[in-house]
N, CA, C and O atoms as a GROMACS GRO file, in nm:
protein
  548
    1UNK      N    1   2.354  -5.441   0.080
    1UNK     CA    2   2.446  -5.405  -0.025
    1UNK      C    3   2.587  -5.422   0.030
    1UNK      O    4   2.621  -5.370   0.136
    2UNK      N    5   2.668  -5.495  -0.045
    2UNK     CA    6   2.804  -5.520   0.002
    2UNK      C    7   2.898  -5.410  -0.044
    2UNK      O    8   2.869  -5.336  -0.138
    3UNK      N    9   3.009  -5.400   0.024
    3UNK     CA   10   3.111  -5.301  -0.012
    3UNK      C   11   3.164  -5.328  -0.152
    3UNK      O   12   3.189  -5.235  -0.229
    4UNK      N   13   3.181  -5.455  -0.186
    4UNK     CA   14   3.230  -5.492  -0.319
    4UNK      C   15   3.134  -5.440  -0.426
    4UNK      O   16   3.179  -5.386  -0.528
    5UNK      N   17   3.005  -5.456  -0.405
    5UNK     CA   18   2.905  -5.408  -0.501
    5UNK      C   19   2.914  -5.257  -0.517
    5UNK      O   20   2.911  -5.207  -0.629
    6UNK      N   21   2.925  -5.185  -0.408
    6UNK     CA   22   2.932  -5.039  -0.412
    6UNK      C   23   3.058  -4.994  -0.485
    6UNK      O   24   3.052  -4.906  -0.571
    7UNK      N   25   3.172  -5.054  -0.451
    7UNK     CA   26   3.298  -5.017  -0.515
    7UNK      C   27   3.293  -5.048  -0.665
    7UNK      O   28   3.336  -4.966  -0.746
    8UNK      N   29   3.241  -5.164  -0.701
    8UNK     CA   30   3.231  -5.201  -0.842
    8UNK      C   31   3.139  -5.107  -0.917
    8UNK      O   32   3.170  -5.065  -1.028
    9UNK      N   33   3.025  -5.074  -0.857
    9UNK     CA   34   2.929  -4.985  -0.921
    9UNK      C   35   2.988  -4.846  -0.941
    9UNK      O   36   2.978  -4.789  -1.050
   10UNK      N   37   3.048  -4.791  -0.839
   10UNK     CA   38   3.108  -4.658  -0.848
   10UNK      C   39   3.222  -4.658  -0.948
   10UNK      O   40   3.234  -4.567  -1.030
   11UNK      N   41   3.308  -4.760  -0.942
   11UNK     CA   42   3.421  -4.769  -1.034
   11UNK      C   43   3.376  -4.778  -1.179
   11UNK      O   44   3.433  -4.712  -1.266
   12UNK      N   45   3.275  -4.859  -1.205
   12UNK     CA   46   3.222  -4.871  -1.341
   12UNK      C   47   3.165  -4.739  -1.388
   12UNK      O   48   3.186  -4.699  -1.502
   13UNK      N   49   3.094  -4.671  -1.301
   13UNK     CA   50   3.037  -4.540  -1.336
   13UNK      C   51   3.145  -4.439  -1.371
   13UNK      O   52   3.129  -4.361  -1.464
   14UNK      N   53   3.253  -4.440  -1.296
   14UNK     CA   54   3.363  -4.347  -1.325
   14UNK      C   55   3.428  -4.377  -1.459
   14UNK      O   56   3.463  -4.285  -1.533
   15UNK      N   57   3.445  -4.505  -1.491
   15UNK     CA   58   3.502  -4.542  -1.620
   15UNK      C   59   3.411  -4.495  -1.733
   15UNK      O   60   3.459  -4.441  -1.833
   16UNK      N   61   3.281  -4.515  -1.718
   16UNK     CA   62   3.185  -4.471  -1.820
   16UNK      C   63   3.192  -4.321  -1.837
   16UNK      O   64   3.196  -4.273  -1.950
   17UNK      N   65   3.194  -4.247  -1.728
   17UNK     CA   66   3.202  -4.101  -1.738
   17UNK      C   67   3.333  -4.057  -1.802
   17UNK      O   68   3.333  -3.965  -1.884
   18UNK      N   69   3.441  -4.121  -1.768
   18UNK     CA   70   3.571  -4.083  -1.824
   18UNK      C   71   3.578  -4.108  -1.973
   18UNK      O   72   3.643  -4.033  -2.046
   19UNK      N   73   3.512  -4.213  -2.020
   19UNK     CA   74   3.519  -4.250  -2.161
   19UNK      C   75   3.410  -4.187  -2.246
   19UNK      O   76   3.418  -4.191  -2.368
   20UNK      N   77   3.309  -4.129  -2.185
   20UNK     CA   78   3.191  -4.085  -2.260
   20UNK      C   79   3.219  -3.977  -2.363
   20UNK      O   80   3.142  -3.963  -2.458
   21UNK      N   81   3.325  -3.901  -2.348
   21UNK     CA   82   3.353  -3.796  -2.444
   21UNK      C   83   3.457  -3.832  -2.548
   21UNK      O   84   3.493  -3.748  -2.630
   22UNK      N   85   3.506  -3.954  -2.548
   22UNK     CA   86   3.613  -3.992  -2.639
   22UNK      C   87   3.562  -4.018  -2.779
   22UNK      O   88   3.453  -4.072  -2.797
   23UNK      N   89   3.639  -3.979  -2.878
   23UNK     CA   90   3.613  -4.018  -3.016
   23UNK      C   91   3.708  -4.131  -3.049
   23UNK      O   92   3.817  -4.139  -2.993
   24UNK      N   93   3.670  -4.217  -3.139
   24UNK     CA   94   3.752  -4.330  -3.176
   24UNK      C   95   3.824  -4.299  -3.306
   24UNK      O   96   3.781  -4.213  -3.382
   25UNK      N   97   3.934  -4.369  -3.331
   25UNK     CA   98   4.020  -4.343  -3.446
   25UNK      C   99   3.939  -4.331  -3.574
   25UNK      O  100   3.855  -4.417  -3.604
   26UNK      N  101   3.964  -4.225  -3.649
   26UNK     CA  102   3.896  -4.205  -3.777
   26UNK      C  103   3.754  -4.155  -3.764
   26UNK      O  104   3.680  -4.160  -3.862
   27UNK      N  105   3.713  -4.108  -3.648
   27UNK     CA  106   3.576  -4.066  -3.625
   27UNK      C  107   3.568  -3.922  -3.582
   27UNK      O  108   3.657  -3.871  -3.514
   28UNK      N  109   3.462  -3.856  -3.623
   28UNK     CA  110   3.436  -3.723  -3.570
   28UNK      C  111   3.391  -3.738  -3.426
   28UNK      O  112   3.335  -3.842  -3.389
   29UNK      N  113   3.415  -3.638  -3.344
   29UNK     CA  114   3.380  -3.646  -3.202
   29UNK      C  115   3.231  -3.670  -3.180
   29UNK      O  116   3.194  -3.736  -3.084
   30UNK      N  117   3.145  -3.617  -3.268
   30UNK     CA  118   3.001  -3.632  -3.249
   30UNK      C  119   2.939  -3.747  -3.327
   30UNK      O  120   2.819  -3.772  -3.314
   31UNK      N  121   3.018  -3.817  -3.407
   31UNK     CA  122   2.965  -3.929  -3.485
   31UNK      C  123   2.935  -4.045  -3.392
   31UNK      O  124   3.014  -4.076  -3.303
   32UNK      N  125   2.820  -4.112  -3.412
   32UNK     CA  126   2.790  -4.225  -3.325
   32UNK      C  127   2.883  -4.342  -3.355
   32UNK      O  128   2.905  -4.377  -3.470
   33UNK      N  129   2.936  -4.402  -3.251
   33UNK     CA  130   3.021  -4.519  -3.263
   33UNK      C  131   2.951  -4.635  -3.196
   33UNK      O  132   2.925  -4.632  -3.076
   34UNK      N  133   2.920  -4.738  -3.272
   34UNK     CA  134   2.857  -4.856  -3.213
   34UNK      C  135   2.945  -4.919  -3.108
   34UNK      O  136   2.898  -4.958  -3.001
   35UNK      N  137   3.074  -4.929  -3.137
   35UNK     CA  138   3.167  -4.987  -3.041
   35UNK      C  139   3.178  -4.898  -2.917
   35UNK      O  140   3.170  -4.947  -2.804
   36UNK      N  141   3.195  -4.769  -2.937
   36UNK     CA  142   3.206  -4.676  -2.824
   36UNK      C  143   3.081  -4.676  -2.738
   36UNK      O  144   3.090  -4.674  -2.615
   37UNK      N  145   2.966  -4.679  -2.802
   37UNK     CA  146   2.840  -4.684  -2.729
   37UNK      C  147   2.831  -4.814  -2.651
   37UNK      O  148   2.788  -4.815  -2.535
   38UNK      N  149   2.871  -4.925  -2.714
   38UNK     CA  150   2.869  -5.054  -2.645
   38UNK      C  151   2.958  -5.050  -2.520
   38UNK      O  152   2.914  -5.087  -2.411
   39UNK      N  153   3.080  -5.004  -2.537
   39UNK     CA  154   3.174  -4.999  -2.424
   39UNK      C  155   3.116  -4.914  -2.311
   39UNK      O  156   3.122  -4.953  -2.195
   40UNK      N  157   3.061  -4.798  -2.345
   40UNK     CA  158   3.012  -4.705  -2.243
   40UNK      C  159   2.884  -4.750  -2.174
   40UNK      O  160   2.867  -4.723  -2.055
   41UNK      N  161   2.796  -4.818  -2.245
   41UNK     CA  162   2.666  -4.847  -2.187
   41UNK      C  163   2.635  -4.995  -2.167
   41UNK      O  164   2.544  -5.028  -2.091
   42UNK      N  165   2.706  -5.083  -2.232
   42UNK     CA  166   2.673  -5.226  -2.225
   42UNK      C  167   2.784  -5.312  -2.164
   42UNK      O  168   2.758  -5.414  -2.101
   43UNK      N  169   2.907  -5.269  -2.185
   43UNK     CA  170   3.023  -5.350  -2.148
   43UNK      C  171   3.034  -5.383  -2.001
   43UNK      O  172   3.087  -5.488  -1.966
   44UNK      N  173   2.987  -5.295  -1.913
   44UNK     CA  174   3.001  -5.323  -1.770
   44UNK      C  175   2.923  -5.447  -1.729
   44UNK      O  176   2.962  -5.516  -1.634
   45UNK      N  177   2.815  -5.477  -1.798
   45UNK     CA  178   2.738  -5.599  -1.767
   45UNK      C  179   2.769  -5.712  -1.866
   45UNK      O  180   2.794  -5.825  -1.825
   46UNK      N  181   2.768  -5.680  -1.996
   46UNK     CA  182   2.784  -5.783  -2.098
   46UNK      C  183   2.930  -5.818  -2.127
   46UNK      O  184   2.957  -5.917  -2.195
   47UNK      N  185   3.023  -5.739  -2.075
   47UNK     CA  186   3.165  -5.771  -2.089
   47UNK      C  187   3.231  -5.708  -2.209
   47UNK      O  188   3.164  -5.666  -2.303
   48UNK      N  189   3.364  -5.702  -2.206
   48UNK     CA  190   3.438  -5.636  -2.314
   48UNK      C  191   3.422  -5.706  -2.449
   48UNK      O  192   3.433  -5.642  -2.554
   49UNK      N  193   3.396  -5.836  -2.447
   49UNK     CA  194   3.377  -5.912  -2.571
   49UNK      C  195   3.233  -5.951  -2.592
   49UNK      O  196   3.203  -6.034  -2.678
   50UNK      N  197   3.141  -5.891  -2.514
   50UNK     CA  198   2.996  -5.914  -2.526
   50UNK      C  199   2.955  -6.058  -2.494
   50UNK      O  200   2.852  -6.105  -2.542
   51UNK      N  201   3.035  -6.127  -2.415
   51UNK     CA  202   3.007  -6.267  -2.381
   51UNK      C  203   2.923  -6.283  -2.254
   51UNK      O  204   2.897  -6.395  -2.211
   52UNK      N  205   2.879  -6.171  -2.193
   52UNK     CA  206   2.799  -6.178  -2.072
   52UNK      C  207   2.881  -6.186  -1.945
   52UNK      O  208   2.831  -6.228  -1.840
   53UNK      N  209   3.008  -6.147  -1.954
   53UNK     CA  210   3.098  -6.164  -1.840
   53UNK      C  211   3.160  -6.032  -1.792
   53UNK      O  212   3.277  -6.027  -1.757
   54UNK      N  213   3.080  -5.926  -1.791
   54UNK     CA  214   3.130  -5.797  -1.747
   54UNK      C  215   3.152  -5.791  -1.598
   54UNK      O  216   3.108  -5.880  -1.525
   55UNK      N  217   3.220  -5.687  -1.551
   55UNK     CA  218   3.251  -5.676  -1.410
   55UNK      C  219   3.128  -5.663  -1.318
   55UNK      O  220   3.138  -5.692  -1.199
   56UNK      N  221   3.016  -5.621  -1.371
   56UNK     CA  222   2.894  -5.609  -1.289
   56UNK      C  223   2.818  -5.741  -1.278
   56UNK      O  224   2.724  -5.750  -1.199
   57UNK      N  225   2.855  -5.842  -1.354
   57UNK     CA  226   2.781  -5.968  -1.359
   57UNK      C  227   2.753  -6.027  -1.222
   57UNK      O  228   2.641  -6.070  -1.195
   58UNK      N  229   2.852  -6.029  -1.135
   58UNK     CA  230   2.836  -6.091  -1.004
   58UNK      C  231   2.731  -6.020  -0.919
   58UNK      O  232   2.672  -6.082  -0.829
   59UNK      N  233   2.707  -5.894  -0.944
   59UNK     CA  234   2.612  -5.817  -0.864
   59UNK      C  235   2.469  -5.823  -0.919
   59UNK      O  236   2.376  -5.770  -0.857
   60UNK      N  237   2.450  -5.886  -1.033
   60UNK     CA  238   2.318  -5.887  -1.098
   60UNK      C  239   2.239  -6.012  -1.064
   60UNK      O  240   2.295  -6.121  -1.052
   61UNK      N  241   2.108  -5.996  -1.050
   61UNK     CA  242   2.020  -6.110  -1.026
   61UNK      C  243   1.999  -6.191  -1.154
   61UNK      O  244   1.994  -6.314  -1.150
   62UNK      N  245   1.985  -6.122  -1.265
   62UNK     CA  246   1.970  -6.187  -1.395
   62UNK      C  247   2.103  -6.173  -1.468
   62UNK      O  248   2.149  -6.062  -1.493
   63UNK      N  249   2.164  -6.284  -1.502
   63UNK     CA  250   2.296  -6.281  -1.565
   63UNK      C  251   2.283  -6.226  -1.708
   63UNK      O  252   2.190  -6.263  -1.780
   64UNK      N  253   2.375  -6.141  -1.749
   64UNK     CA  254   2.371  -6.083  -1.882
   64UNK      C  255   2.388  -6.188  -1.992
   64UNK      O  256   2.461  -6.286  -1.976
   65UNK      N  257   2.320  -6.165  -2.102
   65UNK     CA  258   2.327  -6.256  -2.215
   65UNK      C  259   2.459  -6.242  -2.289
   65UNK      O  260   2.524  -6.137  -2.284
   66UNK      N  261   2.497  -6.348  -2.357
   66UNK     CA  262   2.610  -6.344  -2.450
   66UNK      C  263   2.556  -6.281  -2.578
   66UNK      O  264   2.479  -6.344  -2.651
   67UNK      N  265   2.596  -6.158  -2.604
   67UNK     CA  266   2.542  -6.084  -2.718
   67UNK      C  267   2.603  -6.127  -2.850
   67UNK      O  268   2.560  -6.081  -2.956
   68UNK      N  269   2.703  -6.214  -2.848
   68UNK     CA  270   2.760  -6.264  -2.972
   68UNK      C  271   2.678  -6.381  -3.027
   68UNK      O  272   2.706  -6.432  -3.136
   69UNK      N  273   2.577  -6.422  -2.951
   69UNK     CA  274   2.493  -6.537  -2.991
   69UNK      C  275   2.351  -6.495  -3.028
   69UNK      O  276   2.263  -6.581  -3.038
   70UNK      N  277   2.326  -6.367  -3.048
   70UNK     CA  278   2.191  -6.320  -3.081
   70UNK      C  279   2.140  -6.390  -3.208
   70UNK      O  280   2.029  -6.442  -3.208
   71UNK      N  281   2.219  -6.390  -3.313
   71UNK     CA  282   2.176  -6.453  -3.439
   71UNK      C  283   2.153  -6.603  -3.419
   71UNK      O  284   2.053  -6.657  -3.467
   72UNK      N  285   2.243  -6.669  -3.348
   72UNK     CA  286   2.228  -6.813  -3.324
   72UNK      C  287   2.097  -6.843  -3.252
   72UNK      O  288   2.029  -6.941  -3.283
   73UNK      N  289   2.063  -6.759  -3.154
   73UNK     CA  290   1.938  -6.779  -3.080
   73UNK      C  291   1.815  -6.750  -3.164
   73UNK      O  292   1.702  -6.781  -3.124
   74UNK      N  293   1.835  -6.690  -3.282
   74UNK     CA  294   1.725  -6.653  -3.370
   74UNK      C  295   1.736  -6.723  -3.505
   74UNK      O  296   1.714  -6.663  -3.610
   75UNK      N  297   1.770  -6.851  -3.501
   75UNK     CA  298   1.774  -6.932  -3.621
   75UNK      C  299   1.882  -6.893  -3.721
   75UNK      O  300   1.867  -6.920  -3.840
   76UNK      N  301   1.990  -6.829  -3.675
   76UNK     CA  302   2.099  -6.793  -3.763
   76UNK      C  303   2.084  -6.656  -3.830
   76UNK      O  304   2.172  -6.615  -3.905
   77UNK      N  305   1.974  -6.586  -3.802
   77UNK     CA  306   1.953  -6.454  -3.862
   77UNK      C  307   1.953  -6.349  -3.752
   77UNK      O  308   1.886  -6.365  -3.650
   78UNK      N  309   2.028  -6.242  -3.773
   78UNK     CA  310   2.033  -6.134  -3.676
   78UNK      C  311   1.903  -6.053  -3.686
   78UNK      O  312   1.874  -5.998  -3.792
   79UNK      N  313   1.826  -6.045  -3.578
   79UNK     CA  314   1.697  -5.976  -3.580
   79UNK      C  315   1.712  -5.824  -3.555
   79UNK      O  316   1.690  -5.777  -3.444
   80UNK      N  317   1.750  -5.752  -3.658
   80UNK     CA  318   1.785  -5.610  -3.646
   80UNK      C  319   1.677  -5.530  -3.575
   80UNK      O  320   1.707  -5.458  -3.480
   81UNK      N  321   1.553  -5.540  -3.620
   81UNK     CA  322   1.446  -5.459  -3.561
   81UNK      C  323   1.421  -5.497  -3.415
   81UNK      O  324   1.398  -5.410  -3.332
   82UNK      N  325   1.425  -5.625  -3.384
   82UNK     CA  326   1.405  -5.670  -3.245
   82UNK      C  327   1.515  -5.614  -3.154
   82UNK      O  328   1.487  -5.570  -3.043
   83UNK      N  329   1.640  -5.617  -3.201
   83UNK     CA  330   1.750  -5.565  -3.122
   83UNK      C  331   1.734  -5.414  -3.104
   83UNK      O  332   1.756  -5.362  -2.994
   84UNK      N  333   1.695  -5.344  -3.209
   84UNK     CA  334   1.672  -5.200  -3.199
   84UNK      C  335   1.566  -5.170  -3.095
   84UNK      O  336   1.583  -5.083  -3.010
   85UNK      N  337   1.454  -5.244  -3.101
   85UNK     CA  338   1.344  -5.222  -3.007
   85UNK      C  339   1.382  -5.261  -2.864
   85UNK      O  340   1.329  -5.205  -2.769
   86UNK      N  341   1.473  -5.354  -2.849
   86UNK     CA  342   1.521  -5.391  -2.715
   86UNK      C  343   1.605  -5.278  -2.657
   86UNK      O  344   1.591  -5.244  -2.540
   87UNK      N  345   1.691  -5.221  -2.740
   87UNK     CA  346   1.777  -5.112  -2.693
   87UNK      C  347   1.696  -4.988  -2.659
   87UNK      O  348   1.722  -4.922  -2.559
   88UNK      N  349   1.597  -4.954  -2.744
   88UNK     CA  350   1.521  -4.831  -2.717
   88UNK      C  351   1.411  -4.851  -2.613
   88UNK      O  352   1.342  -4.756  -2.578
   89UNK      N  353   1.395  -4.975  -2.563
   89UNK     CA  354   1.302  -5.000  -2.453
   89UNK      C  355   1.163  -5.043  -2.494
   89UNK      O  356   1.080  -5.071  -2.407
   90UNK      N  357   1.134  -5.051  -2.624
   90UNK     CA  358   1.000  -5.092  -2.666
   90UNK      C  359   0.979  -5.242  -2.654
   90UNK      O  360   0.864  -5.287  -2.653
   91UNK      N  361   1.086  -5.319  -2.644
   91UNK     CA  362   1.078  -5.463  -2.626
   91UNK      C  363   1.150  -5.497  -2.496
   91UNK      O  364   1.267  -5.533  -2.497
   92UNK      N  365   1.078  -5.485  -2.383
   92UNK     CA  366   1.144  -5.504  -2.253
   92UNK      C  367   1.209  -5.642  -2.238
   92UNK      O  368   1.155  -5.742  -2.285
   93UNK      N  369   1.324  -5.644  -2.173
   93UNK     CA  370   1.398  -5.766  -2.147
   93UNK      C  371   1.416  -5.779  -1.997
   93UNK      O  372   1.453  -5.682  -1.930
   94UNK      N  373   1.389  -5.897  -1.943
   94UNK     CA  374   1.408  -5.920  -1.801
   94UNK      C  375   1.552  -5.886  -1.764
   94UNK      O  376   1.646  -5.935  -1.827
   95UNK      N  377   1.568  -5.804  -1.664
   95UNK     CA  378   1.701  -5.763  -1.622
   95UNK      C  379   1.738  -5.624  -1.670
   95UNK      O  380   1.823  -5.559  -1.609
   96UNK      N  381   1.676  -5.576  -1.777
   96UNK     CA  382   1.704  -5.441  -1.826
   96UNK      C  383   1.620  -5.337  -1.753
   96UNK      O  384   1.661  -5.221  -1.744
   97UNK      N  385   1.507  -5.375  -1.701
   97UNK     CA  386   1.425  -5.279  -1.628
   97UNK      C  387   1.343  -5.188  -1.717
   97UNK      O  388   1.305  -5.079  -1.673
   98UNK      N  389   1.315  -5.227  -1.840
   98UNK     CA  390   1.234  -5.145  -1.930
   98UNK      C  391   1.310  -5.025  -1.982
   98UNK      O  392   1.433  -5.028  -1.991
   99UNK      N  393   1.238  -4.919  -2.018
   99UNK     CA  394   1.299  -4.802  -2.078
   99UNK      C  395   1.393  -4.731  -1.982
   99UNK      O  396   1.482  -4.657  -2.026
  100UNK      N  397   1.376  -4.751  -1.854
  100UNK     CA  398   1.464  -4.688  -1.757
  100UNK      C  399   1.571  -4.785  -1.711
  100UNK      O  400   1.598  -4.794  -1.591
  101UNK      N  401   1.633  -4.858  -1.804
  101UNK     CA  402   1.733  -4.958  -1.768
  101UNK      C  403   1.831  -4.899  -1.667
  101UNK      O  404   1.886  -4.791  -1.690
  102UNK      N  405   1.853  -4.968  -1.556
  102UNK     CA  406   1.933  -4.912  -1.448
  102UNK      C  407   2.070  -4.856  -1.487
  102UNK      O  408   2.112  -4.755  -1.431
  103UNK      N  409   2.139  -4.917  -1.579
  103UNK     CA  410   2.274  -4.873  -1.610
  103UNK      C  411   2.276  -4.746  -1.693
  103UNK      O  412   2.357  -4.657  -1.666
  104UNK      N  413   2.189  -4.735  -1.792
  104UNK     CA  414   2.196  -4.619  -1.878
  104UNK      C  415   2.068  -4.539  -1.890
  104UNK      O  416   2.058  -4.448  -1.973
  105UNK      N  417   1.970  -4.570  -1.808
  105UNK     CA  418   1.846  -4.492  -1.806
  105UNK      C  419   1.788  -4.476  -1.945
  105UNK      O  420   1.780  -4.573  -2.020
  106UNK      N  421   1.746  -4.356  -1.979
  106UNK     CA  422   1.685  -4.336  -2.110
  106UNK      C  423   1.780  -4.266  -2.207
  106UNK      O  424   1.737  -4.188  -2.292
  107UNK      N  425   1.909  -4.294  -2.195
  107UNK     CA  426   2.010  -4.231  -2.279
  107UNK      C  427   1.984  -4.248  -2.428
  107UNK      O  428   2.019  -4.161  -2.507
  108UNK      N  429   1.924  -4.359  -2.467
  108UNK     CA  430   1.903  -4.383  -2.609
  108UNK      C  431   1.775  -4.318  -2.660
  108UNK      O  432   1.750  -4.318  -2.780
  109UNK      N  433   1.696  -4.265  -2.571
  109UNK     CA  434   1.571  -4.201  -2.613
  109UNK      C  435   1.583  -4.050  -2.616
  109UNK      O  436   1.529  -3.985  -2.706
  110UNK      N  437   1.652  -3.993  -2.519
  110UNK     CA  438   1.659  -3.847  -2.507
  110UNK      C  439   1.800  -3.804  -2.467
  110UNK      O  440   1.826  -3.774  -2.350
  111UNK      N  441   1.888  -3.801  -2.562
  111UNK     CA  442   2.024  -3.756  -2.536
  111UNK      C  443   2.020  -3.604  -2.526
  111UNK      O  444   1.960  -3.538  -2.610
  112UNK      N  445   2.085  -3.549  -2.424
  112UNK     CA  446   2.086  -3.405  -2.406
  112UNK      C  447   2.141  -3.337  -2.531
  112UNK      O  448   2.251  -3.367  -2.576
  113UNK      N  449   2.061  -3.246  -2.586
  113UNK     CA  450   2.101  -3.175  -2.706
  113UNK      C  451   2.082  -3.256  -2.833
  113UNK      O  452   2.110  -3.207  -2.942
  114UNK      N  453   2.035  -3.380  -2.819
  114UNK     CA  454   2.017  -3.466  -2.935
  114UNK      C  455   1.881  -3.446  -2.999
  114UNK      O  456   1.789  -3.390  -2.939
  115UNK      N  457   1.871  -3.491  -3.121
  115UNK     CA  458   1.744  -3.489  -3.193
  115UNK      C  459   1.698  -3.632  -3.209
  115UNK      O  460   1.776  -3.725  -3.188
  116UNK      N  461   1.572  -3.653  -3.245
  116UNK     CA  462   1.529  -3.792  -3.270
  116UNK      C  463   1.617  -3.862  -3.374
  116UNK      O  464   1.641  -3.982  -3.364
  117UNK      N  465   1.667  -3.787  -3.472
  117UNK     CA  466   1.751  -3.846  -3.576
  117UNK      C  467   1.887  -3.888  -3.520
  117UNK      O  468   1.936  -3.997  -3.551
  118UNK      N  469   1.948  -3.802  -3.437
  118UNK     CA  470   2.079  -3.838  -3.383
  118UNK      C  471   2.067  -3.952  -3.281
  118UNK      O  472   2.156  -4.037  -3.272
  119UNK      N  473   1.958  -3.953  -3.206
  119UNK     CA  474   1.937  -4.063  -3.112
  119UNK      C  475   1.917  -4.195  -3.187
  119UNK      O  476   1.969  -4.298  -3.146
  120UNK      N  477   1.841  -4.189  -3.297
  120UNK     CA  478   1.820  -4.310  -3.379
  120UNK      C  479   1.954  -4.357  -3.438
  120UNK      O  480   1.982  -4.476  -3.441
  121UNK      N  481   2.035  -4.263  -3.484
  121UNK     CA  482   2.165  -4.299  -3.542
  121UNK      C  483   2.254  -4.367  -3.438
  121UNK      O  484   2.328  -4.459  -3.470
  122UNK      N  485   2.246  -4.322  -3.317
  122UNK     CA  486   2.324  -4.381  -3.208
  122UNK      C  487   2.282  -4.527  -3.184
  122UNK      O  488   2.367  -4.615  -3.168
  123UNK      N  489   2.152  -4.550  -3.182
  123UNK     CA  490   2.102  -4.687  -3.163
  123UNK      C  491   2.139  -4.773  -3.284
  123UNK      O  492   2.181  -4.888  -3.268
  124UNK      N  493   2.122  -4.718  -3.405
  124UNK     CA  494   2.157  -4.794  -3.526
  124UNK      C  495   2.305  -4.833  -3.526
  124UNK      O  496   2.339  -4.944  -3.565
  125UNK      N  497   2.391  -4.742  -3.482
  125UNK     CA  498   2.534  -4.773  -3.476
  125UNK      C  499   2.559  -4.889  -3.379
  125UNK      O  500   2.640  -4.977  -3.406
  126UNK      N  501   2.491  -4.888  -3.266
  126UNK     CA  502   2.505  -4.996  -3.168
  126UNK      C  503   2.453  -5.128  -3.225
  126UNK      O  504   2.517  -5.232  -3.209
  127UNK      N  505   2.338  -5.124  -3.290
  127UNK     CA  506   2.282  -5.246  -3.352
  127UNK      C  507   2.379  -5.300  -3.456
  127UNK      O  508   2.403  -5.421  -3.461
  128UNK      N  509   2.434  -5.212  -3.540
  128UNK     CA  510   2.529  -5.256  -3.642
  128UNK      C  511   2.653  -5.319  -3.579
  128UNK      O  512   2.705  -5.419  -3.629
  129UNK      N  513   2.700  -5.260  -3.469
  129UNK     CA  514   2.815  -5.319  -3.400
  129UNK      C  515   2.780  -5.459  -3.349
  129UNK      O  516   2.858  -5.553  -3.368
  130UNK      N  517   2.665  -5.473  -3.286
  130UNK     CA  518   2.625  -5.604  -3.233
  130UNK      C  519   2.613  -5.706  -3.346
  130UNK      O  520   2.652  -5.822  -3.330
  131UNK      N  521   2.560  -5.664  -3.459
  131UNK     CA  522   2.550  -5.757  -3.573
  131UNK      C  523   2.689  -5.799  -3.619
  131UNK      O  524   2.710  -5.914  -3.658
  132UNK      N  525   2.785  -5.707  -3.614
  132UNK     CA  526   2.921  -5.736  -3.664
  132UNK      C  527   2.997  -5.834  -3.575
  132UNK      O  528   3.095  -5.892  -3.620
  133UNK      N  529   2.955  -5.852  -3.452
  133UNK     CA  530   3.030  -5.941  -3.360
  133UNK      C  531   2.962  -6.077  -3.341
  133UNK      O  532   3.000  -6.154  -3.252
  134UNK      N  533   2.865  -6.107  -3.424
  134UNK     CA  534   2.795  -6.236  -3.410
  134UNK      C  535   2.889  -6.351  -3.444
  134UNK      O  536   2.965  -6.345  -3.541
  135UNK      N  537   2.881  -6.456  -3.362
  135UNK     CA  538   2.961  -6.576  -3.389
  135UNK      C  539   2.912  -6.641  -3.516
  135UNK      O  540   2.791  -6.652  -3.540
  136UNK      N  541   3.005  -6.684  -3.597
  136UNK     CA  542   2.972  -6.753  -3.721
  136UNK      C  543   2.943  -6.900  -3.690
  136UNK      O  544   3.008  -6.960  -3.605
  137UNK      N  545   2.845  -6.957  -3.761
  137UNK     CA  546   2.811  -7.099  -3.736
  137UNK      C  547   2.923  -7.195  -3.769
  137UNK      O  548   2.908  -7.316  -3.753
   0.00000   0.00000   0.00000
């Protein structure tokens, strides 16, 4: 393990922790934000614009996908249920590590103090955000 990897990993973790309690403009503090969830749990690998160029990319064996091309890779249609199942761990993706994805563990399955409904809403907000950033043909 290189010093660069350790510093990048620790730095990314601190940013995630610092941002995890923020509410976004026009939102209640407890309302799920697809963008906020993306930034906190996906952005370090997939990048700020979801192009697969996050700061952790260099340290990963499997390079992160460009999440703005999900629909393009699926014949022009955004596969909502497939994306939901990928996020909640039922559809494992190489590099995510299954339900215990290294970056965010099981945060989308069992949020402390959360209910199955609030956890589902959090995933749905993230899926909706990902659908909203798809590149147009």
